[in-house]
C-alpha positions as CSV (number, residue, x, y, z in Angstrom):
1,M,22.4,-2.5,-22.3
2,S,19.7,-2.5,-24.9
3,A,19.4,0.4,-27.2
4,N,15.7,0.4,-26.7
5,P,14.9,3.7,-24.8
6,K,12.6,1.8,-22.5
7,D,15.6,-0.1,-21.2
8,A,18.0,2.8,-21.0
9,P,19.1,4.3,-17.7
10,L,17.5,7.6,-16.8
11,A,19.6,10.3,-18.3
12,G,20.2,13.6,-16.5
13,H,18.6,12.5,-13.2
14,E,20.2,12.5,-9.8
15,F,18.3,10.7,-7.2
16,Q,19.6,12.0,-3.9
17,L,18.5,11.8,-0.3
18,L,16.7,14.7,1.3
19,I,18.1,15.6,4.7
20,D,17.4,18.8,6.5
21,G,16.1,20.5,3.4
22,R,19.2,19.6,1.3
23,L,19.5,17.1,-1.5
24,T,22.4,14.9,-0.3
25,A,24.5,12.2,-1.9
26,G,24.4,8.9,-0.2
27,A,27.1,7.1,1.7
28,A,26.8,4.5,-1.1
29,L,24.9,3.9,-4.3
30,L,21.9,1.5,-4.7
31,E,21.1,-0.3,-7.9
32,V,17.5,0.0,-9.1
33,I,16.2,-2.7,-11.4
34,N,13.6,-2.3,-14.1
35,P,11.4,-5.4,-13.4
36,A,10.2,-5.5,-17.1
37,T,13.8,-6.0,-18.3
38,G,15.6,-7.4,-15.3
39,K,18.3,-4.8,-16.0
40,T,19.7,-1.8,-14.2
41,L,17.4,1.2,-14.5
42,T,19.6,3.6,-12.6
43,H,21.4,4.1,-9.3
44,C,20.3,6.2,-6.4
45,A,21.7,7.5,-3.2
46,R,21.8,5.0,-0.3
47,A,22.0,6.2,3.3
48,D,24.1,4.9,6.1
49,K,23.3,4.9,9.8
50,A,24.9,8.4,10.3
51,Q,22.7,9.8,7.6
52,L,19.6,8.3,9.0
53,D,20.5,9.8,12.4
54,A,21.0,13.1,10.7
55,A,17.5,12.9,9.1
56,V,15.9,12.1,12.4
57,A,17.8,15.0,14.1
58,A,16.7,17.4,11.3
59,A,13.1,16.4,11.7
60,K,13.3,16.8,15.5
61,R,14.8,20.3,15.1
62,A,12.1,21.3,12.7
63,F,9.2,20.0,14.8
64,P,8.7,23.0,17.3
65,A,8.4,25.5,14.5
66,W,6.3,23.3,12.2
67,S,3.9,22.2,15.0
68,G,3.5,25.8,15.9
69,T,2.7,26.8,12.4
70,P,-1.1,27.6,12.0
71,I,-2.9,24.7,10.4
72,A,-4.1,27.0,7.7
73,E,-0.5,27.6,6.6
74,R,0.3,23.9,6.8
75,R,-2.8,23.3,4.6
76,R,-1.6,25.9,2.1
77,M,1.8,24.1,1.8
78,L,0.1,20.7,1.3
79,L,-2.0,22.1,-1.5
80,A,1.1,23.6,-3.1
81,I,2.7,20.1,-3.0
82,A,-0.4,18.6,-4.6
83,E,-0.3,21.3,-7.4
84,A,3.4,20.7,-8.0
85,L,2.9,16.9,-8.1
86,E,0.0,17.3,-10.5
87,A,2.1,19.5,-12.8
88,R,4.7,16.8,-13.1
89,S,2.3,13.8,-13.2
90,A,3.5,12.5,-16.6
91,E,7.1,12.4,-15.3
92,F,6.2,10.7,-12.1
93,A,3.9,8.2,-13.9
94,R,6.6,7.1,-16.3
95,L,9.2,6.8,-13.5
96,L,6.8,4.8,-11.5
97,T,6.2,2.3,-14.3
98,E,9.9,2.0,-14.9
99,E,10.8,1.2,-11.3
100,Q,7.6,-0.7,-10.3
101,G,6.4,-2.3,-13.5
102,K,2.7,-1.5,-13.5
103,P,1.1,-0.4,-16.8
104,L,1.5,3.3,-17.5
105,A,-2.2,4.1,-17.3
106,H,-2.3,2.4,-13.8
107,A,0.8,4.4,-12.8
108,A,-0.9,7.6,-13.9
109,G,-3.9,6.6,-11.8
110,E,-1.7,6.2,-8.8
111,I,-0.2,9.7,-9.3
112,F,-3.5,11.4,-9.7
113,G,-4.8,9.3,-6.7
114,S,-1.8,10.7,-4.7
115,V,-2.7,14.3,-5.7
116,A,-6.3,13.6,-4.6
117,M,-5.2,12.1,-1.3
118,I,-3.2,15.2,-0.4
119,R,-6.1,17.5,-1.3
120,A,-8.5,15.3,0.7
121,F,-6.4,15.5,3.8
122,A,-5.8,19.2,3.3
123,A,-9.6,19.7,3.4
124,M,-9.8,18.1,6.9
125,D,-9.4,19.8,10.2
126,L,-8.6,19.1,13.8
127,P,-11.0,21.3,15.7
128,V,-11.0,21.8,19.5
129,K,-13.9,19.9,20.9
130,V,-15.8,21.0,24.0
131,L,-16.8,17.7,25.6
132,R,-18.6,19.2,28.6
133,D,-19.5,22.8,29.6
134,N,-21.7,23.4,32.6
135,A,-21.8,25.5,35.7
136,K,-19.1,23.4,37.4
137,E,-16.6,22.5,34.7
138,R,-15.5,22.8,31.2
139,I,-13.7,19.9,29.5
140,V,-12.0,20.4,26.2
141,Q,-10.2,18.0,23.8
142,H,-7.3,19.0,21.6
143,H,-5.5,16.8,19.1
144,V,-1.8,17.7,19.2
145,P,1.0,16.5,17.0
146,L,3.2,13.6,18.2
147,G,6.7,14.7,16.9
148,V,8.9,12.8,14.4
149,V,7.0,10.2,12.4
150,A,8.8,7.4,10.5
151,A,6.8,6.6,7.3
152,I,7.9,3.2,5.9
153,T,6.4,2.2,2.6
154,P,6.3,-0.9,0.4
155,W,7.0,-1.4,-3.3
156,N,3.6,-2.2,-4.7
157,F,2.2,1.4,-4.5
158,P,5.2,3.5,-3.6
159,L,3.7,6.9,-3.9
160,I,0.0,6.8,-2.9
161,L,0.9,4.7,0.2
162,L,3.4,7.4,1.1
163,M,0.8,10.1,0.7
164,I,-1.6,8.3,3.1
165,K,1.1,8.9,5.7
166,V,2.8,12.1,4.7
167,A,-0.3,14.2,4.1
168,P,-2.1,13.6,7.5
169,A,1.2,13.7,9.4
170,L,2.1,17.1,8.0
171,L,-1.4,18.6,8.4
172,A,-1.4,17.5,12.0
173,G,1.9,19.3,12.6
174,N,4.4,16.4,12.7
175,T,7.7,16.2,10.9
176,L,8.8,13.1,9.0
177,V,11.5,10.7,7.9
178,A,10.3,8.7,4.9
179,K,11.9,5.4,4.0
180,P,10.7,3.7,0.7
181,A,11.3,0.1,-0.2
182,P,14.8,-0.3,-1.7
183,T,13.4,-1.8,-4.9
184,T,11.2,1.3,-5.6
185,P,12.9,4.4,-4.1
186,L,12.9,6.7,-7.2
187,T,9.4,8.2,-7.1
188,T,9.8,8.9,-3.3
189,L,13.2,10.6,-3.9
190,L,11.7,12.6,-6.7
191,F,8.8,13.6,-4.4
192,G,11.4,14.7,-1.8
193,Q,13.0,17.0,-4.4
194,L,9.6,18.5,-5.1
195,C,8.9,19.0,-1.4
196,A,12.3,20.6,-0.7
197,K,11.2,23.6,-2.7
198,I,8.0,24.0,-0.7
199,L,8.4,22.8,2.9
200,P,10.7,24.4,5.6
201,R,14.0,22.6,6.2
202,G,13.8,19.3,8.0
203,V,10.0,19.0,7.9
204,L,10.2,16.1,5.4
205,N,13.3,13.9,5.1
206,V,13.8,11.0,2.7
207,I,16.4,8.3,3.2
208,V,16.9,5.0,1.3
209,D,18.5,1.9,2.6
210,Q,18.9,-1.7,1.4
211,N,16.7,-3.1,4.1
212,D,19.4,-2.6,6.7
213,L,18.3,0.6,8.5
214,G,14.7,-0.2,9.3
215,G,15.3,-1.5,12.8
216,H,17.4,1.5,13.7
217,L,14.7,3.8,12.5
218,T,11.8,2.1,14.3
219,Q,13.6,1.9,17.6
220,H,15.1,5.4,17.4
221,P,14.4,7.2,20.6
222,D,13.6,10.5,18.8
223,V,10.9,8.9,16.6
224,A,7.4,9.2,18.2
225,K,5.4,7.2,15.7
226,V,5.9,4.6,13.0
227,A,3.5,4.4,10.1
228,F,4.2,1.1,8.3
229,T,2.7,-0.7,5.3
230,G,4.1,-4.1,4.5
231,S,4.0,-7.8,5.3
232,T,2.7,-9.2,8.6
233,A,6.1,-10.8,9.3
234,T,7.9,-7.4,9.0
235,G,5.1,-5.7,10.9
236,K,5.7,-8.0,13.9
237,K,9.4,-6.9,13.8
238,V,8.3,-3.3,13.7
239,M,6.2,-3.8,16.8
240,A,9.0,-5.4,18.7
241,S,11.5,-2.8,17.6
242,A,9.1,0.1,18.6
243,S,8.2,-1.4,22.0
244,G,11.3,0.0,23.8
245,T,10.0,3.5,23.7
246,V,6.3,2.6,23.4
247,K,6.0,4.4,20.1
248,R,2.6,5.0,18.5
249,L,2.0,2.6,15.6
250,T,-0.1,2.3,12.5
251,L,0.4,-1.0,10.8
252,E,-1.3,-1.9,7.5
253,L,-0.1,-5.5,6.9
254,G,-0.8,-8.5,4.8
255,G,-4.1,-9.9,3.6
256,N,-5.6,-13.1,2.3
257,D,-8.9,-11.6,1.1
258,A,-11.7,-13.9,0.2
259,A,-14.4,-13.3,-2.4
260,I,-17.7,-15.1,-1.6
261,V,-20.0,-15.6,-4.6
262,L,-23.7,-16.2,-3.9
263,D,-25.9,-18.4,-6.1
264,D,-27.9,-15.6,-7.7
265,V,-25.2,-13.9,-9.7
266,D,-24.5,-13.6,-13.4
267,V,-21.3,-15.7,-13.6
268,K,-19.9,-14.0,-16.7
269,E,-20.4,-10.5,-15.2
270,V,-19.0,-11.3,-11.8
271,A,-16.1,-13.4,-13.1
272,A,-14.7,-10.3,-15.0
273,K,-14.8,-8.2,-11.8
274,I,-13.2,-10.9,-9.7
275,F,-10.5,-11.4,-12.2
276,Q,-9.7,-7.7,-12.2
277,G,-9.8,-7.7,-8.4
278,A,-7.3,-10.6,-8.3
279,M,-4.9,-9.5,-11.0
280,V,-4.7,-5.7,-10.6
281,N,-1.1,-4.6,-10.2
282,C,-0.1,-8.2,-11.1
283,G,-1.8,-9.4,-7.9
284,Q,0.6,-7.3,-5.8
285,V,-2.1,-5.6,-3.7
286,C,-2.7,-6.2,0.0
287,L,-6.4,-6.0,-0.7
288,A,-6.4,-8.1,-3.9
289,I,-8.9,-11.0,-4.1
290,K,-6.7,-13.9,-3.2
291,R,-9.3,-16.7,-2.8
292,V,-12.7,-17.1,-4.4
293,Y,-15.5,-19.3,-3.0
294,V,-18.2,-20.4,-5.5
295,P,-21.4,-22.4,-5.1
296,E,-21.1,-25.9,-6.5
297,S,-23.8,-25.2,-9.1
298,M,-21.7,-22.4,-10.6
299,Y,-18.3,-23.8,-10.1
300,E,-17.6,-25.1,-13.6
301,A,-18.9,-22.0,-15.3
302,M,-16.9,-19.7,-13.0
303,C,-13.7,-21.7,-13.6
304,T,-14.2,-21.6,-17.3
305,E,-14.8,-17.8,-17.3
306,L,-11.8,-17.0,-15.1
307,A,-9.5,-19.3,-17.2
308,G,-10.7,-17.6,-20.4
309,L,-10.0,-14.1,-18.9
310,A,-6.5,-15.2,-17.8
311,Q,-5.7,-16.6,-21.3
312,K,-6.8,-13.4,-23.0
313,A,-5.0,-11.0,-20.6
314,V,-2.1,-9.0,-22.2
315,V,1.0,-9.3,-20.1
316,G,4.0,-7.1,-20.9
317,N,6.2,-4.1,-20.3
318,G,4.1,-1.4,-18.6
319,L,5.3,1.2,-21.1
320,D,3.9,-0.8,-24.0
321,A,0.4,0.2,-25.3
322,G,-2.2,-2.4,-24.6
323,T,-0.4,-4.0,-21.6
324,Q,-3.0,-5.0,-19.0
325,I,-0.7,-6.8,-16.5
326,G,3.0,-5.9,-15.9
327,P,5.8,-7.9,-14.3
328,M,6.3,-8.9,-10.7
329,Q,8.1,-6.0,-9.1
330,N,11.2,-7.8,-7.9
331,K,13.1,-11.0,-8.3
332,V,12.5,-12.2,-4.7
333,Q,8.8,-12.0,-5.1
334,F,9.0,-13.5,-8.6
335,E,10.7,-16.5,-7.1
336,K,8.2,-16.8,-4.3
337,V,5.2,-16.8,-6.7
338,K,6.9,-19.4,-8.8
339,E,7.1,-21.6,-5.7
340,F,3.3,-21.0,-5.0
341,I,2.6,-22.2,-8.5
342,E,4.6,-25.3,-8.2
343,D,3.0,-26.2,-4.9
344,A,-0.4,-25.6,-6.5
345,R,0.4,-27.8,-9.4
346,K,0.9,-30.7,-6.9
347,H,-2.3,-30.0,-4.9
348,G,-4.7,-28.6,-7.5
349,K,-5.4,-28.3,-11.2
350,I,-4.0,-25.3,-13.1
351,I,-6.4,-24.4,-15.8
352,A,-4.7,-21.2,-17.1
353,G,-1.2,-19.8,-16.9
354,G,1.1,-21.6,-14.5
355,K,4.3,-20.5,-16.2
356,T,6.7,-17.7,-16.5
357,L,6.9,-15.8,-19.8
358,P,9.9,-15.4,-22.1
359,G,12.4,-12.6,-21.6
360,E,14.6,-11.3,-18.8
361,G,11.8,-9.5,-16.9
362,Y,9.8,-10.9,-14.0
363,F,6.7,-11.9,-15.9
364,I,4.3,-14.6,-14.8
365,A,1.2,-15.5,-16.8
366,P,-2.0,-14.9,-14.8
367,T,-2.8,-18.3,-13.3
368,I,-6.1,-19.9,-12.3
369,V,-6.2,-23.0,-10.0
370,R,-9.2,-25.2,-9.3
371,D,-9.8,-28.3,-7.2
372,I,-7.4,-27.3,-4.6
373,A,-7.7,-28.1,-0.8
374,D,-8.1,-25.5,1.9
375,D,-4.8,-26.5,3.5
376,A,-2.7,-25.8,0.3
377,R,-0.2,-23.0,0.6
378,L,-2.0,-21.0,-2.1
379,V,-5.1,-20.9,0.0
380,R,-3.6,-20.5,3.4
381,E,-0.9,-18.0,2.7
382,E,-0.8,-14.6,0.9
383,Q,0.6,-15.2,-2.6
384,F,0.9,-11.5,-3.6
385,G,1.0,-12.4,-7.2
386,P,-1.2,-13.2,-10.3
387,V,-2.4,-16.6,-9.0
388,L,-6.0,-17.2,-8.0
389,P,-7.4,-20.4,-6.4
390,V,-11.1,-21.1,-7.0
391,L,-12.8,-23.2,-4.3
392,K,-16.3,-24.7,-4.3
393,Y,-18.8,-24.8,-1.5
394,A,-22.2,-26.5,-0.8
395,D,-23.2,-24.6,2.3
396,L,-22.9,-20.8,2.6
397,D,-22.1,-20.9,6.4
398,D,-19.3,-23.3,5.6
399,A,-17.9,-20.9,3.0
400,I,-18.0,-18.0,5.5
401,A,-16.2,-20.2,8.1
402,R,-13.6,-21.2,5.6
403,A,-13.1,-17.6,4.5
404,N,-12.6,-16.6,8.2
405,G,-10.2,-19.4,8.9
406,T,-7.1,-17.4,8.6
407,E,-5.0,-15.1,10.8
408,Y,-5.6,-12.3,8.2
409,G,-8.5,-9.8,8.2
410,L,-7.8,-7.0,5.9
411,G,-10.6,-7.0,3.3
412,G,-13.1,-9.1,1.4
413,T,-15.9,-9.1,-1.1
414,V,-19.4,-10.5,-1.4
415,W,-21.0,-10.9,-4.8
416,A,-24.8,-11.2,-5.1
417,K,-27.9,-9.7,-6.8
418,D,-29.7,-9.6,-3.5
419,S,-27.7,-6.9,-1.7
420,E,-29.5,-7.4,1.6
421,R,-28.5,-11.1,1.6
422,A,-25.0,-10.0,0.7
423,Y,-25.0,-7.5,3.6
424,A,-25.9,-10.3,6.0
425,V,-22.9,-12.3,4.7
426,A,-20.6,-9.3,5.0
427,R,-21.5,-8.8,8.6
428,K,-20.1,-12.3,9.3
429,I,-16.7,-11.8,7.6
430,D,-13.9,-11.0,10.0
431,S,-12.2,-8.2,8.1
432,G,-11.8,-4.5,8.4
433,T,-13.3,-3.7,5.0
434,I,-15.8,-5.7,3.0
435,W,-17.2,-4.6,-0.4
436,I,-20.4,-5.8,-1.9
437,N,-20.5,-6.1,-5.7
438,K,-17.4,-3.9,-6.1
439,H,-13.8,-4.0,-5.1
440,L,-10.9,-1.8,-4.0
441,E,-12.9,1.4,-3.7
442,L,-11.1,3.4,-1.0
443,P,-12.5,7.0,-0.7
444,P,-10.0,9.3,1.1
445,D,-12.6,10.4,3.6
446,I,-13.5,6.8,4.7
447,P,-11.2,5.1,7.3
448,F,-9.5,1.9,6.4
449,A,-8.1,-0.6,9.0
450,G,-7.2,-4.2,9.2
451,A,-8.4,-6.8,11.7
452,K,-6.5,-9.7,13.3
453,Q,-2.9,-10.0,12.0
454,S,-3.6,-7.6,9.1
455,G,-2.7,-4.7,11.4
456,F,-4.2,-2.0,13.5
457,G,-4.8,1.7,13.5
458,A,-6.8,3.5,10.8
459,E,-5.6,5.1,7.6
460,M,-7.5,7.8,5.7
461,G,-10.6,9.6,6.9
462,Q,-10.8,11.7,10.0
463,E,-9.7,8.6,12.0
464,G,-6.6,8.4,9.9
465,L,-5.7,12.0,10.5
466,E,-6.2,11.7,14.2
467,E,-3.8,8.6,14.3
468,F,-1.0,11.2,13.9
469,T,-2.1,13.1,17.0
470,Q,-2.2,12.7,20.7
471,S,-5.6,13.4,22.4
472,K,-5.1,16.0,25.1
473,I,-7.9,16.6,27.5
474,I,-8.0,19.9,29.5
475,N,-10.4,19.7,32.4
476,I,-11.2,23.1,33.9
477,S,-13.0,23.7,37.2
478,K,-15.2,26.8,37.2
């Protein structure tokens, strides 16, 4: 093990499961790798099936009391969690960088975003709505909690994607079993430690597996809803697994988001924004820009600008000052992205990057590919890495059709000086969220949902809160 403190295991930390309000050793240990070094960061508790069952049982026992707790008191506890997380933000940010790889400033942004997400949901309400009230009848709508919610989160944004699930579920009166990705379990386990001091026993439980307990959790008869963020392939398995008990589902799945550039833009200005939208978090974002369509008249200039930005980007350990792009989060994804690059090398022209970087970490140079066909893997599939194909178009309607020619429909962007023209283009894009002249802005009070095979059900906003409830209509005859 290197003597460099950035490479050393975490001293004095025990990362245990949270089951029924108690920090619990796992049935086994799970190795957690620092993606910037390729070496062991630490070990954490790993659950077995019996511990998962115990976590679900604890959540089920806690549900009657928690759902009967006034929403004002549930809100108070959420705000206490936000305050506790904010007080330990530096600790959480460093741990997030060590387990996930993102630059420390970006990790800090995720922590503060998580705090803001909790507070945003805590400010929401679930009022009783009178739908009709006349001389003959009174019809009232309540939103009641569902029961035990399974919150299953990925490794690209381990904490904020958990908050998008935990905060509304708790406010609505549900209890939870959270299962983080096995390559980034540490911040979730630390969050569980924090919540154990605030929430009643069993209200939030945290278990960690090695991708071997997900099916048991999603088909568990005592789980009422699954809130899942991850790949479309895994989302399909979650749907199948949950079908036996007709569980409620929220699925936020993969994307292959297109950027469409119109012919009135300043290429240099837009290229910088597109590059950031493609390379943020090393491209490991479901809503990252994954394809860019450029008018023929601007194609050479756009390729030159994007290549220049890629060559200047600082790639390195997220704990190092000045790092702009960290490593791939795990070796499996690292190998997948290398395969995308090799396939792109055969079917297009790499004008920047196209290689791994020296060292034992999972570093890939930001890569720009031009002159690549629409049927190449890099264009058709979700690369989830720092590789961007640049495609030209002669006809705008053709570009829109090509952008829509995928099973995905998560997000997209349109870039233009004429915002009304851009709006007309955005209306034609088959995605749940389309930004114009900006990217990845996700206000907590605005719902976010995928189209096509990018998932269903809303997250965030009032709609996202109500996803964790059952609508109950009471129809009264006068």
